[in-house]
C-alpha positions, 0 to 999 in steps of 0.5 A: 653848481653850474647850470651845466653841471646841473643839466649833466647830472640830470641826463646821467639819472635819466640814462640810469634810469633807462639802463635799470628799467626803472624796476620794470625788468624781473631781476633774472631778464625772465620777462625778456627771455620769455618775449622772446620765446612766444611760441613753441617754434621760437622755443625749440629753434633756441634750444637746438641753438644752444645743443649746438653751441654746447657740442661744437656745431653738432646737431641731435642724433634724434628726439630722444636725445634733444628731449635729455638735453632740454629736460637736463636744464631743469625748470628753473632755466626751463620756466625762464623760457615759459616752458613747463617740465611736465609739458615738454610734450606739447613743446613740439607741436606747432600751435597753429597747426597742431602738428608736430615739428619737422626737426633736423636730426643726425647731422653735421650740418648744425655746425654751418651757422649759415646754408645761404642769408637766410640760414639753415632750417632745423625746426619747420611746422608740417602743414602750417597755416594760409599757405605758409610754415613757420620754420626756425633756422641757425643764422641771421633770423631764428624764425619766420615763415616761408612758402618753400624751402630750397634744398640748401636751407634743409638738408636732411629735414625729415 
């Protein structure tokens, strides 16, 4: 076998190992999914996005409908996101300010993927920490800290 072919096979083997993750990733991708949902605001924003996608862009009409949607996902799917079905109440509270989140309900605005470059605010901390609140957005970036939101980003956010 020529040197070029051996090098090509070696590169192919290395690439295959990288794609497979060398066995460090769980078979169902739950480690990656949990890493993408490190806090309640991330989890709620992603769940809100799922609701919106499954309901043609509509936002949940109220907390009761949103909770029913979350619970209907079942313990296995929620567990992959780091959510325990017996701890759903805690999901609606910020770990940073220990206050319930402010969530956009009852709006067709959920169908608008981005009100501006920053997206549409759908989940927000009540008080925040150090003068900034974490906000979950539909659109380009899911969650970030802000000092203020403009009216276009938070229609009917109560």
